[in-house]
Each structure stands twice: as C-alpha cells, then as structure tokens.
N, C-alpha and C positions, 0 to 999 in steps of 0.2 A: 669551569663553567660547563664544559662538555659532560662531566661526571654528573653535575648538579641536574642538567637537562635530561640525562639518562635516568636518574633517579626520579625525577618528576614524571617522566613518561611511564616508567614502571608502576609508580603509585596510582597513576590515572588508569592504566590497564586493569590493575588490580581492582579498582573501584568499579570499572565497567563490568568485569567478571563477576563481582560480587552482586551487583545490581541485577545483572542478566540471571544468575542463578536463583536469586531471591524472587524475581519476577516469575520464573518458570515453575518454581516450587509452589508459589502461591496459586498459580493456575491448576497445579496438579491437586492441591488441597481443595479447592473449590470444586473440581471434577469428581473427586472421591465423595464429597459431600452430596453432590448431585446424584451419583450412582446409587447411594444408599437411601436418599430421601425424595428425589424428585421423579415425577412420572416420565416415562419413556414414550416418544413419539415415533413410531416407525415410518419408513417411506424413503428417507434421505440419509440413512445411517452409513457411515464409512465402512466399506467392505460388505455391506448387506447385513441383515439382522443377525444371522448366525455367526458371522466373524465378529460383529460388534458385541454380541452377548458373550462371546468367549473371552474377549479382551477389550472392554470398553474404555479403559484408561488410555489405550493407545489409538484404537480405531476411531474414537470420538473426534479426533484432530483431523480426520479425513471426511467428515460429514459434507453433504451437499456437494459443492463444486470439486472438493477433494477427490471424490470418486471418479469424476471425469479426468482430472489430471493423472491419476494412476492408471486408468484404462488407457489413455493416449500414450503414456510412458511404455505401457506394457504391450500394446496391440496396435498402436497407431489411431488415427482418426477414424471415427465411426460417424453415423448420421448425425449431422448438426453440431458435432463437437468442434467444428472449425471455428466456433465462436471463441475458443480458447487458443491463445497464441502459443507458439511451439517451443520456445527457448527453455522454459521451466520443465515441462515434461521431458524434453530432449536431455536436460541435465540429469533429472531423476533417473532416466533410463541408463545413462552412462554410469552414474553411481551404483546402480542396481547390477551392472556387470560384475562389480567388485563384491557387493554384500549380498547379492541374490534375494533381496527382499525389497519389494517396491515401496511398501509403506515405511520402513525403515529409512529407505533411501530419501523418500520425499521429506520426512521429518528432519533428516540430517541436512539435506540441502537448505531447508528453510532456517533451521537453527544456526548453521554457520553463516548463512546469508545475513541473518539478523545480527550476529556478532560482529561481521564485517560493517553492516549498516550503522551500528551504534559507534564504532571507533571512527568511521568516516564522518558521521555527524558530529561527533565531538570536534574533530579536527577542523571541519568546515566552520562551525560556529565560532571556534577560536581564532579564525581569521579576522573576526570583527569584534568579538566580545570576550569579556573576561571568563575565567574558569567556571564561576558559579552560574553564570547564564547557560553556558554549554551543558553543564551537568543537569540544571533544571529543565533544559529543553529535552533532554534524554528521558528524565523521569516522566515529564508531561506526556511525552509519546507514549511511553510504556503503560501508563495508567489510563490511557484513552480507553473508553469502553470496548472497542473492537480490536485493541491491540493484540489480542489473543491470536488473531489471524496471522500475525507475523511468526508464530510458532506452529502454524497449521499447514497442511498440504495445500497451500495456496501461493499464488505468485508474490504476495505483498512484500515479504522480506527480501526476496531476490530483486524485485523491481525497485525497491527503496534503495538497496545497496547500489545498484546500477545507476539510479539517478544522482545519489550523492556522489559517486565515483566521477560521474560526468562533470558535475558542477565543481567539484574540488579540482579535478584536472584543468579545467578551464580557468578557474580562479588562479592556478599556479602557471598558467600560460602554456600547458602542454595540450595543444589543440588536437593532435593526432590521437592521443590516449582518450581525450574528451569524446571525439568522434566514434572511437571503437566502443567505448562504454556505452554510449548513446545509441549506437546500432544494436547492441545487445538488449537494451532496454526497450527499443521499438519492435524487437522480436519477442518480447515478453508480455508487454501490454500495448494496446493501441495508443494510449495517451503518452507513450514514450517518444512518439514522433514530435511531440510539442516541445521536446528538448531542442530541436533545431531552431525554431524561432527564438527561444530563450537564449540559446547560445550565440546566435547571430547578434542579439542585443549585447550580451556579455562581450563579445568580440569587439563591437563597436565602442563600447565604453572603455574597453582596455586599450583600444587604437587611440581614442581621444586623450588617454592618460600618457601613453607612450608613442609619440609620433614616429619613432624609429621602427615600430612594429610593421613588418612587411605585410601588404595587402594579400598576398598568396596564402598567408597563415589561416585564412578564413576557409580555404578549400577543405581541409580535413573535417569540418563541421558537417559537410554534405554527406559524409559517411553515415551519419545518424539516420538518414533516410532508408539506407539499404536494408536494415532489418525489416521494416514494413514492406518495401518493394519485393524483397526475396519471397516473404509470405504470400503477397499478392500474386506473384508469378506462379507459386506453388498451387494456389487456389485455382488460377486460370487453367493450369495444366490438369489438375485432378477433378474439378467440379464445374469448370467452364465459367466461373464467376470470381474476378478477383476481389470483390467486395462481399464475398459470401459471409464473412465474419460479422458483417452488419446485418445482412438480410436474414440471418437465422436467428437473431436476437428474439423476435416475438415467440420462437418455439421453447423458450426457456422461462416463459411466464413473467412475472414481475410486472405485468402490464406495459411492456416496452413496445414502442412502435419501431418498425424497420424501414418505413417508406416515407415518412414525413417528419418534419422538425416541429418540436413543441418549445415554446419560449418560456424562459425562466419564470415570468410572472404568472403564466398559466400553470406551471407546476406547483408553485406555492399556493395559488388559490385552490388547486385540486387537493392539496394536503390540508389546508384550512377546513375544507368541507369534510375531508376524512376524520380529522380530530373531533369533529362535531357527531359524525354519523357512525363511525366504527364502534362496535361493542367495547364498553370500557373493561378495564382489568382483565385483558386477555393478551396472550403472546403477540397476537396481530397488532393490538393497540399499542403495546410496548415498542414493536417494530416501527410503527408510524411515528410515535413520539421520538424515538432515536434518530429516525431519518430527518424529521423535521428540525430537531435541534442541531444535528451535525451540519445539515445544509445551511441554516441560518447562521450558525456560528463561523463556519469557514467563509461564507459570503462575507461576513463582517471582517474576518481576519485578511481577506483579499483587499478590502478597502484600506486596512491598516498598512498592508504591504505597498500599496500605492502611495499613502501619505509619507511613508518612509523612503520613497523612491528606490525601492529594491526592484529595479525594472526587469532584470533578467528573471529573477525569482518570481516576480508578479506575473510575467508572461506564462511561465509554466504553470503556476498555480491557477490563473484565470482560465486557460484552455482546458487544462486537465479537470477543473471543476465543472466547466460548462458543458464539455463534450457528452457525459453521460445523461445530463438533464435534457438533452435535446431529444432524447427517446421518450420523454413525457412522464418521468418518474424520478424520485430521490432513492429509489430502491437500491441497496448496496452502497449508497453514498456514505454511511458511517464507516465502511470498510475502505472506500476509494480515497477518503480524505487522509487516511494514514500516511500516504506518500507525499502530501502537500506539506513537507517539512518546515518551510518558512512559518507556517501557522503556529507551530510549537515554539519556534524562537520568539515570535511576537508575543505568545502567551507568557513565556519566561520573562520577557522584557516588561510586559504589563504588570506582572505580579511583583516585580521588583519596585514598581512605582506605586502600586495600589495593593498594600499589604493584605487587605481583607480577601483579595482573589486568591491568596495562598492557601486559604482555608476552604473557600467556596469551590474552586475547580477541582481539587483533589477529593473533596468529600463527595461530590456529585459523580465524579469520574469513577471512583472506587465502587460506589453503590451500584452504578449502572454496569460496571465491569462484572461484579458479582452475578447480577441478574443475566447479562448477555452470555457469560461463560456457562452457567446452569442451563439456560435455553439451548445454546448451540450444541453443547456436548450431549444433550439429551434428545436431539433431533428436531428442535424448534428453529424456524428461521429467525436470523437476526440481521444479517446483511449480505 
C-alpha cells in the first residue's frame, strides 16, 4: 500500500510538472508571436525600453508593476512604492545575492512559487474531492486569462502559494504553521490579512467536529496579523503614516480613491457605463471587458461558495474580492481573482455536472489568454 501510494504521488508530480512546462512553453510561444507581429507600446516596459528591446522574451515578464518590485528589491522603497508590500521583493533580493541578477531572481521566485502553489492546490482539493476535480481545478486556474501573472515578476504566485499553505496547514490541524504562512501572506499582499477571519472560522468548525481540541490552539492564528502590523510599524517609522500603502493608491492611476469607500453596486454601474461609452475594439475596451467579466464571474462564484457552505473559504474569498472594489474600480480585478482558489474548484465541480461548460470556459479562457499575453508582453495594460 505504501509503495502504491508512493507511485501514485510520483505520477501526480510528473503530471503537475508536465502541465507546468506545457503552460510555460505556450506563453513563450505567444510572446514570440507578439514580438514578431504585434505593435510595441513604450512607457511601462520591464527594465525600460533599451533593456526590453535587447531581450524582450525575458524583460516582458517584468512590465508595469514588475519594474517596481525589481527596484524595491535592488534599492529599497522610493516615492509612493510603499503601495507594494515587502515580502516578495525581499525574497527576490535574497535570491539575487546568489544569482547576481534581479530579473532572473524575480522570475525564479515566481516560478518556484507557482510550482509549490500547484502542488499545494492539488493536495488541498484532494482533501474533499477526487483526483479529476483536483486536476481540473489546476487546469482551469492556469488557463484563466491573467494566469500569466503567476509566471511574471509579480506577487501572485508567491501569495497564492502562501494562501494555499495556510489553508492546508489549518485543514491538517497545524495551527502554528498556518499562522506562520498566514503572516508571510499578509506581508506579501494586504488581502493576506483576511486569512485571519477565515482561519478563525476554520478553527471554530474544527472545534465543533472535535470537542477535545483545546481552546488555546486558536492563539497561533493571531500570528497572521503580524505580517501587516510589522509593515505598518515600518511605514510609521519611515514616512509617518502606518496606512501609507492605502493613501498612495491614487498616485498609481487606475482611477482608485484613497480617501473614501465606493460600494460594489456603484462600481458595476460605472463599468456598465464604460462598456457603452469607451471606444470599441481598443486595448482599453478589452481591459474593461476583462475586468467586468472577471468581477461578475467571481461574484457569482462567491455565491456558489456560500451555497456549498464553504465558510472559511467563503470568508477569505468575499473579503479579498470586496477590498479592492472599495477604491471604486475593478482595475486589476482579473489579476486579483487568481488567488481566489475556491472559485476554480467550483468551476471544476460545475463542469462535472454541466458538460457544456467544459467546452465554453476553456474556449473563452484560452482566447482571452492569447489576447492578454499579447497585450501585456508588448506594453499594453491588462490588469
């Protein structure tokens, strides 16, 4: 039995590695096509125009926010860059001490994090579902139109790995490890702090199932808050404002507000007007469509999570979804939803029941992926 389990594990790991390599090679192929045939938009290219033109196949994966993460890793925080949380650039800086190349180090951190995330995602889904649901969940994550960010100089893959490690540790009853992973997550992205209420719910549910579980086992969950609190302490010491990461949001465009809250229905009403008024068949119009679809799709998936009574997952999904919308926009939402992993499990479940979805979702997702990669790698805003 032990040998059989080992062989099964090896087979699964081989499948994961094959899927990972196939996914990465597909993105490279699309990028090569874009370099040859697609126009270039200067202004937000990774490493600046000169570096990008010398090696677009690599620098294209550091476009837009990737530039900020590399600068923070190399030089520390500069004006307004405090909007970007510290753990990812810190990790890139540490790896760069070995490889002496910040771009390579950033890509290495992201790709290794993605591999870890895929393994953790599989193991977490297998706690509740059979093998085919776990594998389909992974596939549906990787073909999502903005999944290429998981292989870019962005926080998405690291944050996803930490979120999955937090939930997996909690589901296994290892609250100390869950607290530690959660703390690193809240030092990587602001929404990482929402793992705290999610794990409080998970702990309560575990307590109801196992009356012998001691009350003090809830204490390690509070460690999650330390990632955010330490960063707030640092900001208070350096710029005199512990909430500076919120207050600088308007300086990064995307029509975000930093001083007032906008309700979700107002955001969707704004996007409805944009769909009517924005010039059609432009990169901007594509971004608006992608933002609207992603926002509506994951709002619906949150409802499904509620109907399935996935309460701890639901708490994280709902808070992590709603927090960015309070700034008045769905900008970057197609990227933010990548870490709302329960949504991809629900998709895999639904497509088991409704076979026609097995064709519809992959067809639309792959088409939008090709367009998104072409835009992003050639300097056009996607998310």
